[in-house]
C-alpha positions in Angstrom: 54.9 71.8 68.0 55.5 71.2 71.7 54.2 67.7 71.4 56.6 67.0 68.5 59.6 68.4 70.4 58.7 66.2 73.3 58.2 63.1 71.0 61.6 63.7 69.4 63.2 64.2 72.9 61.7 61.0 74.2 62.9 59.1 71.1 66.4 60.6 71.5 66.5 59.4 75.1 65.6 55.9 73.9 68.3 55.9 71.3 70.9 57.2 73.9 69.9 54.6 76.4 70.6 51.9 73.8 74.0 53.3 73.0 74.8 53.3 76.7 73.6 49.8 77.2 75.6 46.6 77.7 73.7 45.1 74.8 75.3 47.7 72.4 78.7 47.2 73.9 78.5 43.4 73.4 77.2 43.8 69.9 80.1 46.0 68.9 82.5 43.7 70.6 81.1 40.8 68.5 82.0 42.7 65.3 85.4 44.1 66.3 88.2 43.0 68.6 89.7 43.6 72.0 92.1 46.3 70.7 89.2 48.4 69.4 87.1 47.8 72.5 89.9 48.8 74.8 91.2 51.9 72.9 88.3 53.2 70.8 84.9 51.9 71.8 84.2 54.7 74.3 85.1 57.3 71.7 82.9 55.6 69.1 80.0 55.4 71.5 80.4 59.0 72.8 80.3 60.4 69.3 77.1 58.5 68.6 75.6 60.4 71.6 75.0 64.2 71.6 73.1 64.4 68.3 69.5 65.7 67.9 68.5 62.2 66.5 66.2 63.9 63.9 67.2 61.5 61.2 66.7 58.5 63.5 63.2 59.9 64.4 62.4 60.2 60.7 63.2 56.5 60.2 60.5 55.8 62.8 58.1 58.3 61.2 58.6 56.8 57.8 57.8 53.4 59.2 54.5 54.6 60.7 53.6 56.4 57.4 53.8 53.1 55.7 51.6 51.4 58.4 54.4 49.5 60.1 53.6 48.1 63.5 56.6 46.1 64.9 58.5 48.9 66.8 61.7 46.9 67.5 62.7 46.5 63.9 62.3 50.2 63.1 64.1 51.2 66.3 67.2 49.2 65.3 67.0 50.8 61.8 66.9 54.2 63.6 70.0 53.3 65.6 71.7 52.2 62.4 70.9 55.5 60.7 72.2 57.4 63.8 75.5 55.5 63.5 75.6 56.3 59.8 75.1 60.0 60.5 78.0 59.9 63.1 80.2 58.3 60.5 79.3 60.9 57.8 80.1 63.7 60.3 83.4 62.2 61.3 84.5 62.4 57.6 82.8 65.7 57.0 84.6 67.5 59.8 87.9 66.4 58.4 87.0 67.7 54.9 85.8 71.0 56.4 88.4 71.1 59.1 85.6 71.9 61.6 86.9 72.1 65.1 83.6 71.5 67.0 80.8 69.0 66.7 77.9 68.6 69.1 79.6 71.0 71.5 82.8 69.0 71.8 86.0 68.8 69.7 85.4 67.0 66.4 86.5 63.4 66.3 89.7 64.0 64.4 90.6 66.6 67.0 89.8 64.2 69.8 92.0 61.5 68.3 95.1 63.5 67.7 94.4 66.8 65.8 97.0 65.8 63.2 97.3 63.5 60.3 97.2 60.5 62.6 94.1 61.9 64.3 92.5 62.3 60.8 93.4 58.8 59.8 91.9 57.4 63.0 88.7 59.4 62.5 88.4 58.2 58.9 88.7 54.6 60.0 86.2 55.1 62.8 83.8 56.5 60.3 84.4 53.5 58.1 83.7 51.2 61.0 80.4 53.0 61.6 79.3 52.6 58.0 79.7 48.8 58.2 78.1 48.6 61.6 75.1 50.4 60.1 74.9 47.9 57.3 75.4 44.9 59.6 72.4 46.1 61.7 70.2 46.5 58.7 71.2 43.2 57.2 70.3 41.3 60.4 66.8 42.7 61.1 64.0 40.1 61.7 62.0 41.0 58.6 61.5 39.1 55.3 64.6 38.8 53.1 63.0 40.8 50.3 62.5 43.8 52.6 66.1 43.5 53.9 67.3 43.5 50.3 65.3 46.6 49.5 66.5 48.3 52.6 70.1 47.6 51.9 69.8 48.8 48.3 68.1 52.0 49.4 70.7 52.7 52.0 73.5 52.2 49.4 71.7 54.6 47.1 71.3 57.2 49.8 75.0 57.0 50.7 76.0 57.3 47.0 73.9 60.4 46.5 75.3 61.9 49.7 78.9 61.3 48.4 78.0 62.8 45.0 76.6 65.9 46.8 79.7 66.1 49.0 82.1 66.0 46.0 80.1 68.7 44.3 80.4 70.8 47.5 84.1 70.2 47.5 84.3 71.3 43.9 82.2 74.4 44.5 84.7 75.4 47.0 87.4 75.7 44.3 85.2 77.9 42.0 85.1 81.6 41.8 82.1 81.6 39.5 79.0 79.6 40.4 75.2 79.9 40.5 72.4 79.5 43.0 71.3 76.6 40.9 74.7 74.9 41.5 74.2 75.4 45.3 70.6 74.1 45.3 71.6 71.0 43.3 74.3 70.3 45.9 71.8 70.9 48.7 69.5 68.3 47.2 72.1 65.6 46.8 74.3 66.2 49.8 71.5 67.0 52.4 68.0 66.2 51.1 68.7 62.5 50.6 70.9 61.9 53.6 68.9 64.1 56.1 65.2 63.8 55.0 64.5 61.4 52.1 66.8 58.6 53.2 65.5 58.1 56.7 61.9 58.5 55.7 62.2 56.1 52.8 64.2 53.6 54.9 61.5 53.5 57.6 58.8 53.4 54.9 60.5 50.5 53.1 60.7 48.5 56.3 57.0 49.2 56.8 56.2 47.8 53.3 55.5 51.1 51.5 54.7 50.9 47.8 56.5 52.8 45.1 54.0 55.7 45.1 54.5 56.4 48.8 58.2 56.3 48.4 58.0 58.8 45.5 55.8 61.1 47.6 58.3 61.1 50.4 61.1 61.9 47.9 59.1 64.9 46.5 58.4 66.2 50.0 61.9 65.4 51.2 63.6 67.4 48.4 61.8 70.6 49.6 62.5 69.9 53.3 66.1 69.0 52.5 66.7 72.4 50.7 65.0 74.1 53.7 67.2 72.2 56.1 70.5 73.0 54.4 69.7 76.6 53.7 68.7 77.0 57.4 71.9 75.2 58.4 74.0 77.6 56.4 72.3 80.6 58.0 72.8 79.1 61.4 76.4 78.3 60.5 77.3 82.0 60.3 74.6 83.7 62.4 74.0 81.1 65.1 75.5 81.3 68.6 78.1 78.6 69.3 76.7 77.9 72.8 73.4 77.1 71.2 74.5 75.3 68.0 77.5 73.3 69.5 79.4 74.3 66.3 81.9 77.0 65.4 80.4 80.0 63.6 83.8 80.5 62.0 84.2 77.2 60.1 81.9 78.0 57.2 83.6 81.4 56.7 87.1 80.0 57.1 86.3 77.2 54.6 84.8 79.7 52.1 81.7 77.6 51.9 79.4 78.2 48.9 75.8 78.7 50.0 72.6 80.5 48.9 73.8 83.4 51.0 77.1 83.7 49.1 75.4 83.0 45.7 73.0 85.9 46.3 75.8 88.1 47.5 77.9 87.5 44.4 75.1 88.9 42.3 73.7 91.7 44.5 76.7 93.3 46.2 78.5 96.4 45.1 82.1 96.1 43.9 83.6 97.5 47.1 81.5 95.1 49.1 82.7 92.2 46.9 86.3 93.2 47.4 85.9 93.3 51.2 84.0 90.0 51.1 86.8 88.3 49.1 89.4 89.7 51.5 87.8 88.0 54.5 85.7 85.0 53.3 87.8 81.9 53.2 90.4 83.2 55.6 91.1 83.1 59.4 91.6 86.8 59.7 90.5 88.6 62.8 87.0 90.1 62.7 86.1 88.0 59.7 82.9 86.7 61.3 81.7 90.2 62.2 82.6 91.7 58.8 81.0 88.8 56.8 77.8 88.9 58.9 77.5 92.7 58.3 78.1 92.3 54.5 75.5 89.4 54.1 73.0 91.4 56.2 73.4 94.8 54.5 73.4 93.3 51.0 70.0 91.6 51.6 71.6 88.1 51.2 70.5 87.0 54.7 66.9 88.1 53.9 67.1 86.2 50.6 68.3 83.0 52.2 65.5 83.2 54.8 63.0 83.6 51.9 64.5 80.4 50.3 63.7 78.7 53.6 60.2 80.1 53.7 59.4 79.1 50.1 60.6 75.6 50.5 58.7 75.2 53.8 55.5 76.4 52.1 55.9 74.1 49.1 56.6 71.1 51.4 53.5 71.8 53.5 51.4 72.0 50.3 52.8 68.7 49.1 52.1 67.1 52.5 48.5 68.4 52.5 47.9 67.0 49.0 49.5 63.6 49.8 47.6 60.4 50.5 48.9 59.8 54.0 46.4 59.7 56.8 45.6 62.8 58.8 47.6 61.9 61.9 50.8 61.4 59.9 50.2 64.4 57.7 50.2 66.5 60.8 53.4 64.9 62.1 55.1 65.6 58.8 53.8 69.2 58.8 54.9 69.7 62.4 58.4 68.4 61.5 58.6 70.8 58.6 57.8 73.7 61.0 60.3 72.3 63.5 63.2 72.5 61.0 61.9 75.9 59.7 62.0 77.3 63.2 65.2 75.7 64.5 68.1 77.7 65.8 70.6 74.9 66.0 
């Protein structure tokens, strides 16, 4: 595990170095104009920095799983995916009205903290999406692989949007099930966070259909694990560790495996108290909701969901046809996200 953490940290440093380079600045300048470069490039660049680069790392890992050897092409694809992630988060923070991202004010806050700030952040996100596609479409690989890569990225983005709109709709419902939440986890998180980057890298490495399907099956388990863990951290994590507010999920009234379990297991008086504080900005809401989710067993249940998906993913990895070295890397990554605290 220590080796994996170091490998991810080294990869993150390499990605950051590229974002800080004159090469990146000149590349963005070639795609935009002087107005953007003068007024918004530094903001755009700075929001590409600060992330964990887990998805970017998975692009590289997927490439190696497929037997890819030319590092430069997969590195540029990793950079493209990191920009894609930054753009998704710029939009997501507006939807969720999240004040913090990566330990600093969310992009819309930085750009105005009003309707104009939101409009700027939406547009910055749009710019990032097209920069991502431009990078992918200009890689020095056979045109067939570029075509497959572009199609895959479009499919991942579409699945992410479908998951996002279900998440939005769940927020309007009083009655919902754990199955609804898990389906949202799979579409919103599993494809964008795990399956997408792994398959993108593997496609660049020339993976066949069977390998891509294996990665999808493993990624669905890891994606549910990742999002369930994220929702636990979103309420029970420490802001100084996570870089995100532990109030936003509560204020938003986010529907998660925690709340799905609570809705079925809590006593009526607990439900009434929960409904009074969840989805509000009332004082002590974080403390009260944390106590309710803990005392009802919902926190333990959500942790069990994480454990079950972790165990199932490890089993799938063990039974896969990937070589022993890459099986270990996939298993180590599964443990990495199972153990994470931010």
